[in-house]
C-alpha positions as CSV (number, residue, x, y, z in Angstrom):
1,M,-33.9,12.6,73.2
2,K,-32.4,15.5,75.2
3,N,-31.3,13.1,77.9
4,W,-29.6,10.9,75.2
5,I,-27.8,14.0,73.8
6,R,-26.5,15.0,77.2
7,E,-25.3,11.4,77.6
8,I,-23.1,11.4,74.6
9,P,-20.1,13.2,76.1
10,E,-20.1,10.7,78.9
11,T,-20.5,7.6,76.8
12,G,-18.5,8.3,73.7
13,W,-18.1,11.4,71.6
14,L,-15.9,9.2,69.4
15,V,-18.8,7.0,68.3
16,F,-21.1,9.9,67.7
17,I,-18.4,11.6,65.6
18,V,-17.8,8.3,63.7
19,F,-21.6,8.1,62.8
20,A,-21.9,11.8,61.9
21,G,-18.6,11.6,59.9
22,S,-19.8,8.5,58.1
23,A,-23.0,10.3,57.0
24,L,-21.1,13.5,55.9
25,F,-18.3,11.5,54.2
26,A,-20.7,9.3,52.2
27,S,-22.9,12.2,51.1
28,S,-20.0,14.4,50.2
29,Q,-18.3,11.7,48.3
30,S,-21.5,11.1,46.3
31,L,-22.0,14.8,45.6
32,L,-18.4,15.3,44.5
33,L,-18.3,12.1,42.3
34,E,-21.6,13.3,40.7
35,H,-20.1,16.7,40.0
36,F,-16.8,15.5,38.5
37,F,-17.7,12.2,36.9
38,N,-21.3,12.6,35.8
39,P,-21.5,16.1,34.5
40,S,-24.2,15.1,32.0
41,S,-26.4,13.8,34.8
42,D,-26.8,10.4,33.1
43,P,-29.3,8.5,35.3
44,E,-27.4,5.3,34.9
45,Q,-24.3,6.9,36.3
46,M,-25.9,8.9,39.1
47,K,-23.8,8.6,42.2
48,Y,-26.7,9.0,44.6
49,G,-29.4,7.5,42.4
50,N,-31.4,6.0,45.3
51,Y,-31.9,9.5,46.8
52,I,-33.1,10.8,43.4
53,I,-35.6,7.9,43.2
54,Y,-37.0,8.7,46.6
55,K,-37.1,12.4,45.8
56,Q,-38.7,12.1,42.4
57,A,-41.4,9.8,43.8
58,W,-43.0,12.8,45.5
59,F,-43.3,14.7,42.3
60,H,-44.7,11.6,40.6
61,L,-47.2,11.3,43.4
62,I,-48.6,14.8,43.2
63,H,-48.6,14.8,39.4
64,G,-50.8,11.7,39.2
65,N,-48.1,9.4,37.8
66,D,-47.7,5.7,38.5
67,L,-45.0,5.6,41.2
68,Y,-43.9,2.2,40.1
69,A,-43.4,2.8,36.4
70,T,-40.0,3.3,34.9
71,F,-38.6,6.9,34.5
72,P,-35.4,6.3,32.5
73,N,-34.8,10.0,32.0
74,E,-34.8,10.6,35.8
75,H,-33.3,7.5,37.5
76,F,-31.9,4.0,36.8
77,D,-34.2,1.9,38.9
78,L,-37.7,1.5,40.2
79,F,-39.3,3.1,43.2
80,K,-40.1,0.1,45.5
81,Y,-41.6,1.8,48.6
82,S,-45.1,2.7,49.7
83,P,-46.9,5.9,48.6
84,A,-46.7,6.9,52.3
85,F,-42.9,6.9,51.9
86,A,-43.1,9.1,48.9
87,M,-45.1,11.5,51.1
88,F,-42.5,11.4,53.8
89,F,-39.7,12.3,51.3
90,S,-41.5,15.5,50.4
91,L,-39.6,17.0,53.3
92,F,-36.4,16.6,51.3
93,T,-37.7,17.8,48.0
94,I,-37.7,21.5,49.0
95,L,-34.0,21.3,49.6
96,P,-31.2,21.3,47.1
97,D,-29.3,18.0,46.9
98,V,-26.2,19.5,48.5
99,I,-28.2,20.0,51.7
100,G,-30.9,17.2,51.4
101,L,-28.5,14.3,50.8
102,P,-26.4,14.9,53.9
103,L,-29.5,15.4,56.0
104,W,-30.9,12.1,54.6
105,C,-27.7,10.3,55.5
106,L,-27.6,11.9,58.9
107,L,-31.2,10.9,59.6
108,N,-30.3,7.2,58.8
109,A,-27.2,7.3,60.9
110,F,-28.7,9.0,64.0
111,V,-31.9,6.9,64.1
112,L,-29.7,3.8,64.3
113,F,-27.3,5.5,66.7
114,Y,-30.0,6.5,69.2
115,A,-31.9,3.2,68.9
116,V,-28.8,1.3,70.0
117,K,-28.1,3.9,72.7
118,A,-31.6,3.3,74.1
119,L,-31.3,-0.5,74.4
120,P,-32.0,-1.7,77.9
121,E,-29.6,-3.9,79.9
122,F,-26.5,-2.9,77.9
123,N,-23.8,-0.8,79.5
124,N,-22.5,2.2,77.6
125,R,-19.3,0.4,76.7
126,K,-21.2,-2.4,75.0
127,K,-23.4,0.0,73.2
128,N,-20.4,1.8,71.8
129,F,-18.9,-1.5,70.7
130,I,-22.2,-2.4,68.9
131,L,-22.1,0.9,67.0
132,L,-18.4,0.6,66.1
133,F,-19.0,-3.0,64.9
134,V,-21.6,-1.8,62.4
135,A,-19.9,1.4,61.4
136,L,-18.4,0.0,58.2
137,E,-21.7,-1.5,57.0
138,L,-23.3,1.9,57.8
139,T,-20.9,3.7,55.5
140,T,-21.6,1.1,52.7
141,S,-25.3,1.7,53.0
142,L,-25.0,5.5,53.2
143,Q,-22.6,5.6,50.2
144,N,-25.6,4.2,48.3
145,S,-28.0,6.7,49.9
146,Q,-30.2,3.9,51.0
147,S,-32.8,3.6,53.8
148,N,-31.4,0.4,55.4
149,A,-29.9,2.1,58.5
150,L,-33.2,3.8,59.1
151,M,-35.0,0.5,58.8
152,A,-32.7,-1.1,61.4
153,G,-33.1,1.9,63.7
154,L,-36.9,1.8,63.5
155,L,-37.1,-1.9,64.3
156,I,-34.7,-1.6,67.2
157,F,-36.4,1.5,68.5
158,S,-39.8,-0.2,68.4
159,F,-38.4,-3.1,70.4
160,V,-37.0,-0.6,73.0
161,L,-40.3,1.2,73.3
162,L,-42.3,-2.1,73.6
163,E,-39.9,-3.0,76.5
164,R,-40.9,0.3,78.1
165,R,-44.6,-0.3,77.4
166,K,-44.7,2.8,75.2
167,Y,-47.1,1.0,72.9
168,R,-48.4,4.0,70.9
169,I,-45.1,5.1,69.6
170,A,-43.7,1.6,69.4
171,T,-46.5,0.5,67.0
172,L,-46.1,3.7,65.0
173,L,-42.4,2.9,64.4
174,L,-43.3,-0.7,63.5
175,V,-45.9,0.3,61.0
176,C,-43.5,2.9,59.5
177,S,-41.0,0.1,59.0
178,V,-43.6,-2.0,57.2
179,Y,-44.4,1.0,54.9
180,L,-40.6,1.4,54.3
181,K,-39.8,-2.3,53.7
182,L,-42.6,-4.9,53.8
183,F,-40.5,-7.5,55.7
184,G,-40.9,-5.3,58.7
185,I,-44.2,-7.0,59.2
186,I,-42.6,-10.0,60.8
187,A,-41.6,-7.8,63.7
188,L,-45.3,-7.9,64.8
189,V,-44.3,-11.1,66.4
190,F,-42.9,-8.9,69.2
191,F,-46.5,-8.5,70.4
192,V,-46.6,-12.1,71.8
193,F,-44.2,-11.0,74.5
194,Y,-46.1,-8.1,76.1
195,P,-49.4,-7.7,78.1
196,E,-52.4,-5.7,76.8
197,K,-52.1,-7.2,73.3
198,W,-55.4,-5.7,72.3
199,K,-53.8,-2.2,72.6
200,L,-51.0,-3.3,70.4
201,V,-53.4,-4.6,67.8
202,V,-55.7,-1.5,67.9
203,Y,-52.7,1.0,67.7
204,T,-51.2,-1.0,64.8
205,L,-54.5,-1.0,62.8
206,L,-55.0,2.7,63.5
207,W,-51.5,3.7,62.4
208,G,-51.7,1.3,59.4
209,L,-54.9,3.0,58.3
210,I,-53.5,6.5,58.8
211,L,-50.3,5.8,56.8
212,F,-52.4,4.0,54.2
213,L,-54.5,7.1,53.6
214,L,-51.8,9.7,54.2
215,P,-51.3,10.5,50.4
216,L,-55.1,10.7,49.9
217,P,-55.3,14.6,49.8
218,F,-52.8,14.6,46.9
219,T,-54.0,11.5,45.0
220,G,-57.8,11.1,45.4
221,L,-59.2,7.7,46.3
222,T,-59.2,6.2,42.8
223,Q,-55.5,7.1,42.2
224,L,-54.5,5.9,45.7
225,K,-56.2,2.5,45.1
226,F,-54.4,2.3,41.8
227,L,-51.0,3.1,43.4
228,Y,-51.3,0.3,46.0
229,L,-52.3,-2.2,43.4
230,S,-49.4,-1.1,41.2
231,W,-47.1,-1.4,44.2
232,G,-48.3,-5.0,44.7
233,K,-47.8,-5.9,41.0
234,M,-44.3,-4.4,41.0
235,L,-43.3,-6.4,44.1
236,S,-44.8,-9.6,42.6
237,A,-42.8,-9.1,39.4
238,D,-39.7,-8.2,41.4
239,L,-39.9,-11.6,43.2
240,S,-38.7,-13.5,40.1
241,S,-35.9,-11.2,39.1
242,S,-32.8,-12.3,41.2
243,L,-31.4,-14.3,44.1
244,G,-29.3,-11.6,45.6
245,L,-27.0,-12.0,48.6
246,S,-29.5,-14.3,50.3
247,M,-30.2,-17.8,51.5
248,M,-31.5,-18.6,48.1
249,G,-28.4,-17.3,46.4
250,W,-26.2,-19.3,48.8
251,L,-28.2,-22.5,48.2
252,S,-27.9,-22.0,44.5
253,S,-24.2,-21.1,44.3
254,W,-22.9,-23.7,46.9
255,F,-25.3,-26.6,46.4
256,H,-26.9,-25.9,43.0
257,L,-30.3,-26.0,44.6
258,N,-32.9,-23.8,43.0
259,I,-35.7,-24.1,45.4
260,P,-38.7,-21.8,44.8
261,K,-38.1,-18.6,46.7
262,M,-41.3,-18.5,48.6
263,M,-40.7,-22.0,49.9
264,V,-37.3,-20.9,51.2
265,V,-38.8,-17.8,52.8
266,L,-41.6,-19.8,54.3
267,A,-39.3,-22.4,55.7
268,G,-37.0,-19.7,57.1
269,T,-39.9,-17.9,58.7
270,L,-41.1,-21.1,60.4
271,V,-37.7,-21.9,61.7
272,T,-37.3,-18.3,63.0
273,L,-40.6,-18.5,64.9
274,L,-39.9,-22.0,66.2
275,P,-38.4,-20.8,69.5
276,L,-41.7,-19.2,70.3
277,V,-42.9,-22.7,71.4
278,F,-41.0,-22.0,74.7
279,R,-43.7,-19.8,76.2
280,K,-42.0,-19.9,79.6
281,K,-39.1,-18.0,78.2
282,Y,-41.2,-15.0,77.1
283,S,-40.5,-13.3,80.4
284,M,-36.7,-13.4,79.8
285,Y,-35.2,-10.3,78.3
286,T,-32.4,-12.3,76.7
287,F,-34.9,-14.4,74.8
288,R,-36.8,-11.3,73.6
289,L,-33.6,-9.5,72.6
290,F,-32.3,-12.5,70.7
291,M,-35.7,-12.8,68.8
292,M,-35.3,-9.2,67.8
293,A,-31.7,-9.9,66.6
294,S,-32.7,-12.9,64.7
295,L,-35.5,-11.0,62.9
296,L,-33.0,-8.3,61.9
297,I,-30.9,-11.0,60.3
298,W,-33.9,-12.8,58.8
299,G,-35.0,-9.7,57.0
300,V,-31.8,-9.7,55.0
301,I,-30.8,-13.4,54.5
302,F,-34.2,-14.3,53.2
303,N,-34.5,-11.2,50.9
304,H,-34.0,-12.3,47.3
305,K,-33.0,-8.7,46.5
306,A,-30.5,-8.3,49.3
307,E,-27.4,-6.4,48.2
308,S,-24.3,-5.2,50.0
309,P,-25.9,-1.9,51.4
310,T,-28.8,-4.0,52.9
311,F,-26.4,-5.7,55.4
312,I,-26.4,-2.9,57.9
313,I,-29.7,-4.4,59.1
314,A,-28.3,-7.9,59.5
315,M,-25.1,-6.7,61.1
316,S,-27.0,-4.7,63.7
317,G,-28.6,-8.0,64.8
318,V,-25.3,-9.7,64.8
319,A,-23.7,-7.0,67.0
320,I,-26.6,-6.9,69.5
321,W,-26.4,-10.7,69.9
322,F,-22.6,-10.8,70.1
323,F,-22.1,-8.1,72.7
324,F,-25.0,-8.9,75.0
325,R,-23.7,-12.0,76.7
326,K,-20.3,-13.2,77.8
327,I,-18.1,-13.7,74.7
328,T,-17.4,-17.4,73.9
329,A,-14.8,-18.8,71.5
330,A,-17.5,-20.0,69.1
331,N,-19.3,-16.6,69.1
332,L,-16.0,-14.7,68.7
333,I,-15.1,-16.8,65.6
334,L,-18.5,-16.1,64.1
335,A,-18.3,-12.4,64.8
336,I,-14.8,-12.2,63.2
337,L,-16.2,-14.1,60.1
338,A,-19.0,-11.5,59.9
339,L,-16.5,-8.6,60.1
340,V,-14.2,-10.1,57.5
341,L,-16.6,-11.7,55.0
342,T,-19.7,-9.5,55.5
343,S,-18.2,-6.1,56.1
344,L,-14.7,-6.1,54.7
345,S,-15.6,-8.1,51.6
346,S,-17.2,-5.0,50.2
347,T,-14.0,-3.0,50.5
348,E,-11.0,-2.7,48.2
349,L,-9.2,-5.2,50.3
350,F,-11.1,-8.0,48.6
351,M,-11.0,-6.6,45.1
352,P,-8.5,-9.2,43.8
353,I,-10.8,-12.1,44.6
354,R,-14.2,-10.4,44.4
355,D,-15.1,-11.5,40.9
356,T,-13.7,-15.0,41.3
357,I,-14.6,-16.0,44.9
358,V,-16.5,-13.4,47.0
359,D,-19.4,-12.7,44.6
360,P,-19.8,-16.1,42.9
361,Y,-20.0,-17.8,46.3
362,V,-22.0,-15.0,48.0
363,L,-19.6,-15.0,50.9
364,K,-21.1,-11.8,52.3
365,V,-24.2,-13.7,53.5
366,V,-22.6,-16.8,54.8
367,P,-21.6,-15.6,58.3
368,C,-25.0,-14.0,58.8
369,I,-26.7,-17.4,58.0
370,L,-24.4,-19.1,60.5
371,I,-25.1,-16.5,63.2
372,W,-28.8,-16.6,62.5
373,I,-28.7,-20.4,63.2
374,K,-26.5,-19.8,66.3
375,I,-29.0,-17.3,67.7
376,L,-31.9,-19.7,67.3
377,W,-29.8,-22.4,69.0
378,D,-29.0,-20.0,71.8
379,M,-32.7,-19.2,72.3
380,T,-33.6,-22.9,72.3
381,M,-30.9,-23.7,74.9
382,L,-31.5,-20.7,77.1
383,P,-32.3,-22.0,80.6
384,I,-35.7,-21.1,82.0
385,E,-34.6,-20.6,85.6
386,N,-34.1,-17.0,86.9
387,P,-35.9,-15.2,84.1
388,K,-35.4,-11.5,83.7
389,S,-38.4,-9.3,83.4
């Protein structure tokens, strides 16, 4: 990390400042709005409610409560993460919100920043463009004090470390992503690209067990078992609650098709994995990179609970795909659509048509769906000759 820090003045202080500024702006805005517009601390009006949910989960954990019950006097929504994540967030509970919230936002921003900076075979100029491309989505996510930028950074970092054959840390980051958001499990498909797969499997199982048991000293075995069962029940119930800004929402709003969600997710997963039939392309860095980009997008567009702050994950995949190869007219049009409909549609610029067009037709997800299809097409059409190692 010290090498990356020394690299920043040479490769773009501006981008570093943009990311740090975004984190500090988002957290300061939330704290000020909370102070001036929610003096009674009404949980339904909490300006950084997600941070409070994460923070309170630690106290619920050590006091023997069900993490996945409702706590209407504390926060407006359910805790939907693993018991291990509640353990991780204990680091922030010792801090007052005025310090903890900015640090949480900075952690999200810088994990993504350094993950992109570490990508192989991108020059520094392209890395800066990727980061600037996603900066608006980053701000949207941080304004909601969510963990999506952290999720994107973990997945990208794990890919980078796998490319460097740093299997031990790569698998740790992958397992952390799964315990953060379950869809991270599909990133295990990366393993097919690399030698010594037995090491990847062993490390993954080891880290998975360690994180699974991490809360044990504070819960005991019976309570820990109960918490994981409760987590599973909550996620199962959550499956039927909405369509979100997803493929399912798009099919419903545009074509009035209400296909069972799991069927859509299964179909999307199979289509995403279809390029893996081209085994001779596994040695090509472009192929591996595009698979990573497609998985970042897949994790959002097939998420029935996807909302605006989630799209920092998908837009990271979009940016990596767009800036890696020579820019074509078709790719440029798709990237502009993503900037306008995915990123800008969440801003005040689209306020006059948000309730009548943007939200009813789930326009935010449409460019990501089109780009996901285009990435899979690019992977299929990628010539096998002259592979990159």
